[in-house]
C-alpha positions, 0 to 999 in steps of 0.5 A: 741684733745681739747686745753685748751681753748676748754676744759674750754668751756666744764666746766671741764678739763678732765686732772683735773679728771685724777689728782684727780684720781691719788691723790685718789689712792696715798693719797699723793700730792707729790707722785701724782704730781710725777706720773703726771709729775709736781711740787707739787705746780702746782698739788695742784693748779690743785686740788683746781681748780677742787674743785672750779669747782665742788663747794665743797672740795674733799680732806681733807688736814692736815700737815700729812695726805690726805684723800677724803672727803665724797664728794670726795669719791662720786665723784671718781667713777663718774670721772672715768666714765667720762674719760671712756666715753670720751675714748669710744666716741673717739673710736666709732668716729674712728670706724665710720671713719673706723680708729678703733683699737680693744684694750682690757685693762685688769688688772690681779692679779699676781697669775692669770696672770701667768697661768690662764689668758693667757689660759683663754683669748685664750679660750674665744676670741682667738687672733682675739677676743682680738685685741691689748691687754694691760695687767697690773699685780699688787696687788689686791689693786693697780689694784682696783685703776686702775679700779677706775681711768678708766685705765682698762676695766676689772679686773681678780682677786680672790674673796671670797664667804664670803665677797666682797674684790674687793674694787670696789663699786657694784653700779658702777661695776659689776662682773661675776665668770669665774672660781674656784681655791683652796688655798692649804697649801703647804710646802717643804718635809723632806728627808723621803718624809713627809711634814716638818710641819703638820697642824694636829700637834696642839702641837706647832705653824707652821711657816707660810708664809703670804700674805700682806694686799694689796693682795686679798688672805690675805683677802680671808684667813682671811674671811675663818678663821672666818668661821672655826678654824684657825690653829696654825700659827706663821708668818715667812714672808709676801709678796704680791706675791704668786710666792714669797711665793711659792718659799719660801715654796719650800725653806723650810721657812714654810707653805703657802696657794698657788693657786692650779692653780699656784702651781699644777706642784710643787705639782705633782712633789713633790717639794711641799707637802700638810701640811694638809688634804683637810679640810684645803683647801680654795675654791676661785672664779676667778672673772671678774669685769667691770664698769657698764657704757657702754664700747667700742663695742669691750670690750662689745663683749669680756664681752659677750664672757666671760659670754657665755664661763663661762655659757657653762663650768657651764653646761658642 
């Protein structure tokens, strides 16, 4: 590891980049300073030092808000790339010295991390091809921030054919569809086995369990309903977790559009039933994202395996 004087000789302390990326995620000096384990005044001085090195303001500060300047928005993905290149250089140096550790840093949204991702990983690579796996699960919004900070090699999330909801700029990130799923309107059943609510009943609003705006599923549904009529719905609850919405639907709170890959078992044993016909289903892609910048040899090998596996399934 380089000491502070050696880092200064390179013109920019890489830890300042990590500070900036944390601030870009939190848009709060106090929260970012806490995450970086330092006082807010010390953190503010480090951000100013980075701005002086870059030669322009990266952050616009007021007494109430923090936002990136146009220069800061442009600098953000490059900062993540620089940190990733440093990590890759270290990994390749260790590999050349025979001390390499095969690691894979993967981010996956909550709904996909439960069922899809574990089976997909074993199918694509198996234990030997994965190596030491570090996987984080969170909302799509938070995981996009992880990618922008260079904290993950890959992101697995849902995608819409109508619009890009990833939050990752295409000039710095590339993607590939690795699967498909359906969002199906499900609810609890009545004593006679029928659904408690029917979307085909247009005489009144249907109680609806929604997704919070940090969830990719929220934006997918909104995009779909721009293309087709939205049912009459009355929000009863909002959550960013599909598993929470699934349980509340099972308890009889309302109708929720749930991933079939997640809720399929409950649908099969009739713990949940369809609240409407197939015309209400919303098809979604399962997408794998990565930086356009070169990854470690192990991560690049995994990417190629994932592409090959998806192409084989497409032509099967």
